[in-house]
N, CA, C and O atoms as CSV, one atom per row, in Angstrom:
chain,resi,resn,atom,element,x,y,z
A,1,MET,N,N,0.950,-1.413,0.101
A,1,MET,CA,C,-0.267,-0.110,-0.008
A,1,MET,C,C,0.905,1.491,-0.098
A,1,MET,O,O,1.722,1.727,0.792
A,2,GLU,N,N,0.760,2.198,-1.069
A,2,GLU,CA,C,1.299,3.315,-0.950
A,2,GLU,C,C,0.628,4.025,0.415
A,2,GLU,O,O,-0.365,3.759,1.093
A,3,THR,N,N,1.996,5.391,0.500
A,3,THR,CA,C,3.014,5.239,2.425
A,3,THR,C,C,1.515,6.341,1.911
A,3,THR,O,O,0.549,5.861,2.506
A,4,LYS,N,N,0.967,7.789,0.910
A,4,LYS,CA,C,-0.115,8.509,0.852
A,4,LYS,C,C,-1.488,8.414,1.434
A,4,LYS,O,O,-2.107,9.092,2.254
A,5,THR,N,N,-1.996,6.396,0.115
A,5,THR,CA,C,-3.132,5.996,0.672
A,5,THR,C,C,-3.157,5.805,2.576
A,5,THR,O,O,-3.971,6.159,3.428
A,6,LEU,N,N,-1.918,5.121,2.634
A,6,LEU,CA,C,-2.500,5.011,4.543
A,6,LEU,C,C,-2.481,5.674,4.991
A,6,LEU,O,O,-3.157,5.565,6.013
A,7,GLU,N,N,-1.660,7.232,4.781
A,7,GLU,CA,C,-2.226,8.103,5.489
A,7,GLU,C,C,-3.398,8.857,5.235
A,7,GLU,O,O,-3.861,9.803,5.872
A,8,THR,N,N,-3.746,8.384,4.365
A,8,THR,CA,C,-5.521,9.211,4.516
A,8,THR,C,C,-6.320,8.360,5.465
A,8,THR,O,O,-6.975,8.542,6.492
A,9,LEU,N,N,-5.923,7.157,4.536
A,9,LEU,CA,C,-7.071,6.245,5.763
A,9,LEU,C,C,-6.998,5.765,7.269
A,9,LEU,O,O,-7.793,5.004,7.820
A,10,THR,N,N,-5.385,6.635,8.067
A,10,THR,CA,C,-4.930,6.192,9.088
A,10,THR,C,C,-5.965,8.109,9.415
A,10,THR,O,O,-6.612,7.729,10.392
A,11,GLN,N,N,-6.332,9.345,9.259
A,11,GLN,CA,C,-6.621,10.571,9.269
A,11,GLN,C,C,-7.938,9.941,9.458
A,11,GLN,O,O,-8.522,10.096,10.530
A,12,LYS,N,N,-8.525,9.149,8.382
A,12,LYS,CA,C,-10.108,9.148,8.929
A,12,LYS,C,C,-10.570,7.771,9.367
A,12,LYS,O,O,-11.734,7.387,9.480
A,13,ILE,N,N,-9.562,7.161,9.571
A,13,ILE,CA,C,-10.166,6.514,11.125
A,13,ILE,C,C,-9.159,7.666,12.344
A,13,ILE,O,O,-9.827,8.596,12.795
A,14,HIS,N,N,-8.338,7.621,12.606
A,14,HIS,CA,C,-8.984,9.218,13.581
A,14,HIS,C,C,-9.686,9.666,14.211
A,14,HIS,O,O,-10.065,9.617,15.381
A,15,ARG,N,N,-9.989,10.438,12.827
A,15,ARG,CA,C,-12.008,10.865,12.972
A,15,ARG,C,C,-12.352,10.628,13.297
A,15,ARG,O,O,-12.696,11.180,14.342
A,16,ARG,N,N,-12.875,9.285,12.886
A,16,ARG,CA,C,-13.747,8.575,13.004
A,16,ARG,C,C,-13.990,8.063,14.643
A,16,ARG,O,O,-15.086,8.074,15.204
A,17,PHE,N,N,-12.530,7.558,15.338
A,17,PHE,CA,C,-12.175,7.010,16.303
A,17,PHE,C,C,-11.560,8.059,17.595
A,17,PHE,O,O,-10.468,8.053,18.163
A,18,PRO,N,N,-12.224,8.541,17.691
A,18,PRO,CA,C,-10.290,9.664,19.058
A,18,PRO,C,C,-9.598,8.978,19.307
A,18,PRO,O,O,-8.446,9.303,19.017
A,19,GLU,N,N,-9.831,7.287,20.146
A,19,GLU,CA,C,-9.436,6.991,20.742
A,19,GLU,C,C,-7.825,6.419,20.719
A,19,GLU,O,O,-7.016,6.204,21.622
A,20,VAL,N,N,-7.768,6.274,19.181
A,20,VAL,CA,C,-7.180,5.595,18.601
A,20,VAL,C,C,-6.190,7.152,17.805
A,20,VAL,O,O,-5.087,7.038,17.272
A,21,ALA,N,N,-6.693,8.003,17.896
A,21,ALA,CA,C,-5.885,9.319,17.150
A,21,ALA,C,C,-4.065,9.237,17.545
A,21,ALA,O,O,-3.736,8.710,18.608
A,22,GLY,N,N,-3.332,9.622,16.895
A,22,GLY,CA,C,-1.624,9.274,16.941
A,22,GLY,C,C,-1.444,8.192,17.142
A,22,GLY,O,O,-0.317,7.980,17.591
A,23,ILE,N,N,-2.512,6.696,16.923
A,23,ILE,CA,C,-1.093,5.765,16.723
A,23,ILE,C,C,-1.805,5.003,15.243
A,23,ILE,O,O,-2.916,4.770,14.768
A,24,LYS,N,N,-0.218,4.794,14.882
A,24,LYS,CA,C,0.321,4.659,13.299
A,24,LYS,C,C,-0.394,2.368,13.711
A,24,LYS,O,O,-0.299,1.502,14.580
A,25,PRO,N,N,-1.186,2.659,11.932
A,25,PRO,CA,C,-2.023,0.774,12.542
A,25,PRO,C,C,-0.936,-0.147,11.634
A,25,PRO,O,O,-0.289,0.273,10.674
A,26,LYS,N,N,-0.895,-2.141,12.447
A,26,LYS,CA,C,0.285,-2.539,12.121
A,26,LYS,C,C,-0.995,-2.754,11.040
A,26,LYS,O,O,-2.205,-2.631,11.229
A,27,VAL,N,N,0.012,-3.248,9.439
A,27,VAL,CA,C,-0.507,-3.153,8.645
A,27,VAL,C,C,0.249,-4.775,7.438
A,27,VAL,O,O,1.249,-4.889,6.730
A,28,ARG,N,N,-1.267,-5.986,7.906
A,28,ARG,CA,C,-0.920,-6.755,7.456
A,28,ARG,C,C,-1.626,-6.820,5.652
A,28,ARG,O,O,-2.615,-6.208,5.247
A,29,LYS,N,N,-0.552,-7.947,4.701
A,29,LYS,CA,C,-1.874,-8.144,3.466
A,29,LYS,C,C,-3.449,-9.493,3.900
A,29,LYS,O,O,-3.357,-10.491,4.615
A,30,GLN,N,N,-4.130,-9.217,3.497
A,30,GLN,CA,C,-5.262,-9.679,3.844
A,30,GLN,C,C,-5.385,-11.279,1.777
A,30,GLN,O,O,-4.966,-11.318,0.620
A,31,PRO,N,N,-5.880,-11.772,2.338
A,31,PRO,CA,C,-5.819,-12.652,1.071
A,31,PRO,C,C,-7.162,-12.068,0.745
A,31,PRO,O,O,-7.742,-11.387,1.591
A,32,LEU,N,N,-7.802,-12.345,-0.690
A,32,LEU,CA,C,-9.138,-12.086,-1.198
A,32,LEU,C,C,-9.774,-12.964,-0.548
A,32,LEU,O,O,-9.022,-13.695,0.098
A,33,PRO,N,N,-11.161,-13.259,-0.426
A,33,PRO,CA,C,-12.522,-14.168,0.588
A,33,PRO,C,C,-11.936,-14.955,-0.630
A,33,PRO,O,O,-11.274,-14.332,-1.460
A,34,LYS,N,N,-12.199,-16.609,-0.808
A,34,LYS,CA,C,-11.911,-16.796,-1.946
A,34,LYS,C,C,-13.979,-16.661,-2.987
A,34,LYS,O,O,-14.084,-16.313,-4.163
A,35,SER,N,N,-14.695,-16.886,-2.455
A,35,SER,CA,C,-15.869,-16.724,-3.097
A,35,SER,C,C,-16.418,-15.131,-3.176
A,35,SER,O,O,-17.621,-14.894,-3.072
A,36,SER,N,N,-15.483,-14.130,-3.358
A,36,SER,CA,C,-15.212,-12.726,-4.047
A,36,SER,C,C,-14.946,-12.889,-5.527
A,36,SER,O,O,-14.000,-13.509,-6.010
A,37,PRO,N,N,-16.048,-12.155,-6.285
A,37,PRO,CA,C,-15.605,-12.384,-7.436
A,37,PRO,C,C,-14.386,-11.967,-8.193
A,37,PRO,O,O,-13.924,-12.312,-9.281
A,38,ALA,N,N,-13.784,-10.601,-6.721
A,38,ALA,CA,C,-11.989,-10.691,-7.650
A,38,ALA,C,C,-11.395,-11.419,-7.774
A,38,ALA,O,O,-10.597,-11.509,-8.707
A,39,ALA,N,N,-11.577,-12.362,-6.729
A,39,ALA,CA,C,-10.755,-13.775,-6.140
A,39,ALA,C,C,-10.671,-13.710,-7.402
A,39,ALA,O,O,-9.740,-13.043,-7.854
A,40,LYS,N,N,-11.744,-14.472,-8.484
A,40,LYS,CA,C,-11.295,-15.160,-9.012
A,40,LYS,C,C,-10.543,-14.044,-10.844
A,40,LYS,O,O,-10.377,-14.572,-11.944
A,41,ASP,N,N,-10.367,-13.059,-10.621
A,41,ASP,CA,C,-9.304,-12.504,-11.763
A,41,ASP,C,C,-7.761,-12.135,-10.947
A,41,ASP,O,O,-7.338,-11.380,-10.070
A,42,LYS,N,N,-7.195,-13.356,-12.003
A,42,LYS,CA,C,-5.936,-13.719,-11.262
A,42,LYS,C,C,-5.373,-11.868,-11.119
A,42,LYS,O,O,-4.724,-11.675,-10.091
A,43,GLY,N,N,-5.556,-10.691,-11.956
A,43,GLY,CA,C,-4.368,-9.440,-11.794
A,43,GLY,C,C,-5.249,-8.778,-10.373
A,43,GLY,O,O,-4.710,-7.748,-9.969
A,44,SER,N,N,-6.128,-9.073,-9.803
A,44,SER,CA,C,-6.719,-8.672,-8.747
A,44,SER,C,C,-5.743,-8.959,-7.590
A,44,SER,O,O,-5.198,-10.019,-7.283
A,45,GLU,N,N,-5.633,-7.242,-6.800
A,45,GLU,CA,C,-3.926,-7.174,-5.595
A,45,GLU,C,C,-5.192,-7.814,-4.221
A,45,GLU,O,O,-6.323,-8.290,-4.317
A,46,ASP,N,N,-4.527,-7.595,-3.343
A,46,ASP,CA,C,-5.144,-8.439,-2.741
A,46,ASP,C,C,-5.507,-7.234,-1.129
A,46,ASP,O,O,-4.882,-6.185,-0.971
A,47,ASN,N,N,-6.444,-7.658,-0.287
A,47,ASN,CA,C,-6.752,-6.428,0.417
A,47,ASN,C,C,-5.563,-5.929,1.500
A,47,ASN,O,O,-4.413,-6.290,1.251
A,48,TYR,N,N,-5.758,-5.285,2.439
A,48,TYR,CA,C,-5.534,-4.770,3.646
A,48,TYR,C,C,-5.886,-4.517,4.778
A,48,TYR,O,O,-6.850,-3.763,4.909
A,49,LEU,N,N,-5.202,-5.079,6.003
A,49,LEU,CA,C,-5.951,-5.379,6.972
A,49,LEU,C,C,-4.871,-4.470,7.546
A,49,LEU,O,O,-3.660,-4.456,7.327
A,50,LEU,N,N,-5.908,-3.438,8.627
A,50,LEU,CA,C,-4.859,-2.376,9.592
A,50,LEU,C,C,-5.305,-2.117,10.986
A,50,LEU,O,O,-6.308,-1.480,11.308
A,51,THR,N,N,-4.286,-2.790,11.921
A,51,THR,CA,C,-4.763,-2.741,13.634
A,51,THR,C,C,-4.927,-1.596,13.869
A,51,THR,O,O,-4.858,-0.877,12.872
A,52,PHE,N,N,-5.201,-0.905,15.175
A,52,PHE,CA,C,-4.925,0.105,15.751
A,52,PHE,C,C,-5.786,-0.669,16.626
A,52,PHE,O,O,-6.877,-1.216,16.466
A,53,ASN,N,N,-4.434,-0.483,18.252
A,53,ASN,CA,C,-4.971,-0.882,19.773
A,53,ASN,C,C,-4.485,-0.113,20.273
A,53,ASN,O,O,-3.333,0.148,19.926
A,54,THR,N,N,-5.154,0.694,21.414
A,54,THR,CA,C,-4.780,1.315,22.589
A,54,THR,C,C,-5.850,0.866,24.082
A,54,THR,O,O,-6.921,0.266,23.998
A,55,VAL,N,N,-5.112,1.412,25.540
A,55,VAL,CA,C,-6.419,1.175,26.041
A,55,VAL,C,C,-6.679,2.340,26.680
A,55,VAL,O,O,-5.981,3.301,27.006
A,56,VAL,N,N,-8.475,1.904,26.859
A,56,VAL,CA,C,-8.806,3.090,27.730
A,56,VAL,C,C,-9.657,3.314,28.469
A,56,VAL,O,O,-10.316,2.291,28.658
A,57,GLN,N,N,-10.019,4.160,29.025
A,57,GLN,CA,C,-10.255,4.700,30.651
A,57,GLN,C,C,-12.183,4.084,30.708
A,57,GLN,O,O,-13.166,4.516,30.106
A,58,GLY,N,N,-12.059,3.133,31.543
A,58,GLY,CA,C,-14.028,2.434,31.639
A,58,GLY,C,C,-14.568,3.273,32.402
A,58,GLY,O,O,-13.698,3.884,33.023
A,59,PRO,N,N,-15.340,3.519,32.593
A,59,PRO,CA,C,-16.081,4.066,33.813
A,59,PRO,C,C,-14.861,3.379,35.454
A,59,PRO,O,O,-13.988,2.511,35.416
A,60,GLY,N,N,-15.257,4.076,36.451
A,60,GLY,CA,C,-14.428,3.844,37.375
A,60,GLY,C,C,-13.323,3.770,37.711
A,60,GLY,O,O,-12.980,3.637,38.886
A,61,GLY,N,N,-12.219,3.872,36.314
A,61,GLY,CA,C,-10.567,3.849,36.284
A,61,GLY,C,C,-10.429,2.713,35.678
A,61,GLY,O,O,-9.229,2.443,35.705
A,62,GLN,N,N,-11.197,1.649,34.979
A,62,GLN,CA,C,-10.300,0.485,34.850
A,62,GLN,C,C,-9.953,0.978,33.436
A,62,GLN,O,O,-10.478,1.938,32.872
A,63,LYS,N,N,-8.929,0.128,32.917
A,63,LYS,CA,C,-8.723,0.182,31.293
A,63,LYS,C,C,-8.974,-1.026,31.158
A,63,LYS,O,O,-8.754,-2.010,31.865
A,64,ILE,N,N,-9.548,-0.846,30.006
A,64,ILE,CA,C,-10.342,-1.533,28.797
A,64,ILE,C,C,-9.336,-0.831,27.273
A,64,ILE,O,O,-9.041,0.312,26.926
A,65,PRO,N,N,-8.955,-2.800,26.456
A,65,PRO,CA,C,-8.297,-2.412,26.240
A,65,PRO,C,C,-9.337,-2.652,23.802
A,65,PRO,O,O,-9.738,-3.624,23.161
A,66,ARG,N,N,-9.272,-1.572,23.593
A,66,ARG,CA,C,-10.138,-1.013,22.383
A,66,ARG,C,C,-9.048,-2.035,21.108
A,66,ARG,O,O,-7.829,-2.141,21.244
A,67,TRP,N,N,-9.424,-2.338,20.559
A,67,TRP,CA,C,-9.039,-2.533,18.743
A,67,TRP,C,C,-9.676,-2.284,17.791
A,67,TRP,O,O,-10.868,-2.386,18.082
A,68,VAL,N,N,-9.518,-1.980,16.690
A,68,VAL,CA,C,-10.086,-0.794,15.606
A,68,VAL,C,C,-9.024,-1.926,14.381
A,68,VAL,O,O,-7.852,-1.888,14.008
A,69,ARG,N,N,-10.234,-2.861,14.085
A,69,ARG,CA,C,-9.600,-3.973,11.990
A,69,ARG,C,C,-10.730,-2.756,11.408
A,69,ARG,O,O,-11.898,-2.376,11.492
A,70,VAL,N,N,-9.271,-2.453,10.697
A,70,VAL,CA,C,-10.216,-1.549,8.718
A,70,VAL,C,C,-9.220,-2.874,8.161
A,70,VAL,O,O,-8.120,-3.362,8.423
A,71,VAL,N,N,-10.716,-3.174,6.941
A,71,VAL,CA,C,-9.842,-3.412,5.793
A,71,VAL,C,C,-10.454,-3.112,5.093
A,71,VAL,O,O,-11.664,-3.151,4.868
A,72,ALA,N,N,-8.770,-2.414,4.225
A,72,ALA,CA,C,-9.036,-1.767,2.277
A,72,ALA,C,C,-8.465,-2.126,1.669
A,72,ALA,O,O,-7.503,-2.863,1.882
A,73,THR,N,N,-8.980,-1.609,0.400
A,73,THR,CA,C,-8.041,-2.241,-0.730
A,73,THR,C,C,-6.853,-1.928,-0.552
A,73,THR,O,O,-6.185,-1.870,0.480
A,74,PRO,N,N,-6.458,-1.600,-2.247
A,74,PRO,CA,C,-4.810,-1.103,-1.966
A,74,PRO,C,C,-5.244,0.290,-2.941
A,74,PRO,O,O,-4.334,0.949,-3.443
A,75,GLN,N,N,-6.696,0.679,-3.165
A,75,GLN,CA,C,-6.274,2.208,-3.307
A,75,GLN,C,C,-7.167,2.409,-2.404
A,75,GLN,O,O,-8.250,2.799,-2.841
A,76,GLY,N,N,-7.065,2.252,-1.116
A,76,GLY,CA,C,-7.514,3.069,0.179
A,76,GLY,C,C,-9.272,3.623,0.003
A,76,GLY,O,O,-9.725,4.764,0.086
A,77,LYS,N,N,-9.890,2.471,-0.233
A,77,LYS,CA,C,-11.843,2.670,-0.144
A,77,LYS,C,C,-11.693,1.702,1.266
A,77,LYS,O,O,-10.940,0.738,1.403
A,78,ILE,N,N,-12.549,2.209,2.162
A,78,ILE,CA,C,-12.658,1.274,3.058
A,78,ILE,C,C,-13.526,0.192,2.842
A,78,ILE,O,O,-14.623,0.343,2.305
A,79,VAL,N,N,-13.084,-0.925,3.243
A,79,VAL,CA,C,-14.310,-2.243,2.733
A,79,VAL,C,C,-15.111,-2.705,3.699
A,79,VAL,O,O,-16.307,-2.976,3.588
A,80,LYS,N,N,-14.030,-2.844,5.212
A,80,LYS,CA,C,-15.115,-2.893,6.497
A,80,LYS,C,C,-14.507,-2.621,8.101
A,80,LYS,O,O,-13.297,-2.722,8.300
A,81,VAL,N,N,-15.011,-2.433,8.693
A,81,VAL,CA,C,-14.280,-1.616,10.144
A,81,VAL,C,C,-15.519,-2.715,11.156
A,81,VAL,O,O,-16.723,-2.953,11.243
A,82,SER,N,N,-13.795,-3.213,11.936
A,82,SER,CA,C,-14.883,-3.449,13.756
A,82,SER,C,C,-14.292,-2.808,14.313
A,82,SER,O,O,-13.401,-2.107,13.833
A,83,THR,N,N,-14.630,-2.858,15.573
A,83,THR,CA,C,-13.823,-2.747,16.957
A,83,THR,C,C,-14.779,-3.496,17.518
A,83,THR,O,O,-15.773,-4.148,17.198
A,84,SER,N,N,-13.743,-2.988,19.083
A,84,SER,CA,C,-13.774,-4.275,20.042
A,84,SER,C,C,-13.798,-3.543,21.182
A,84,SER,O,O,-13.416,-2.395,20.957
A,85,LYS,N,N,-14.354,-3.910,23.337
A,85,LYS,CA,C,-14.398,-3.310,23.703
A,85,LYS,C,C,-13.863,-4.169,25.311
A,85,LYS,O,O,-13.766,-3.522,26.354
């Protein structure tokens, strides 16, 4: 994934999830699902998985790990976002 595309995606996620602002994601290639029409095309590229990890303060001061996972295309289009608390 290009650096500029990665920076743009990271800024979008930081705006949507301010608790991960300032955190750089771990980036990994993610193969396309076999059932996807794009997977049957030999020239198609794999998607990327961006993972943001932080710890936030919960009610009463307890620490809660927070994960934000983003699946994006090489062109920078967000396919899926999921979070955990």
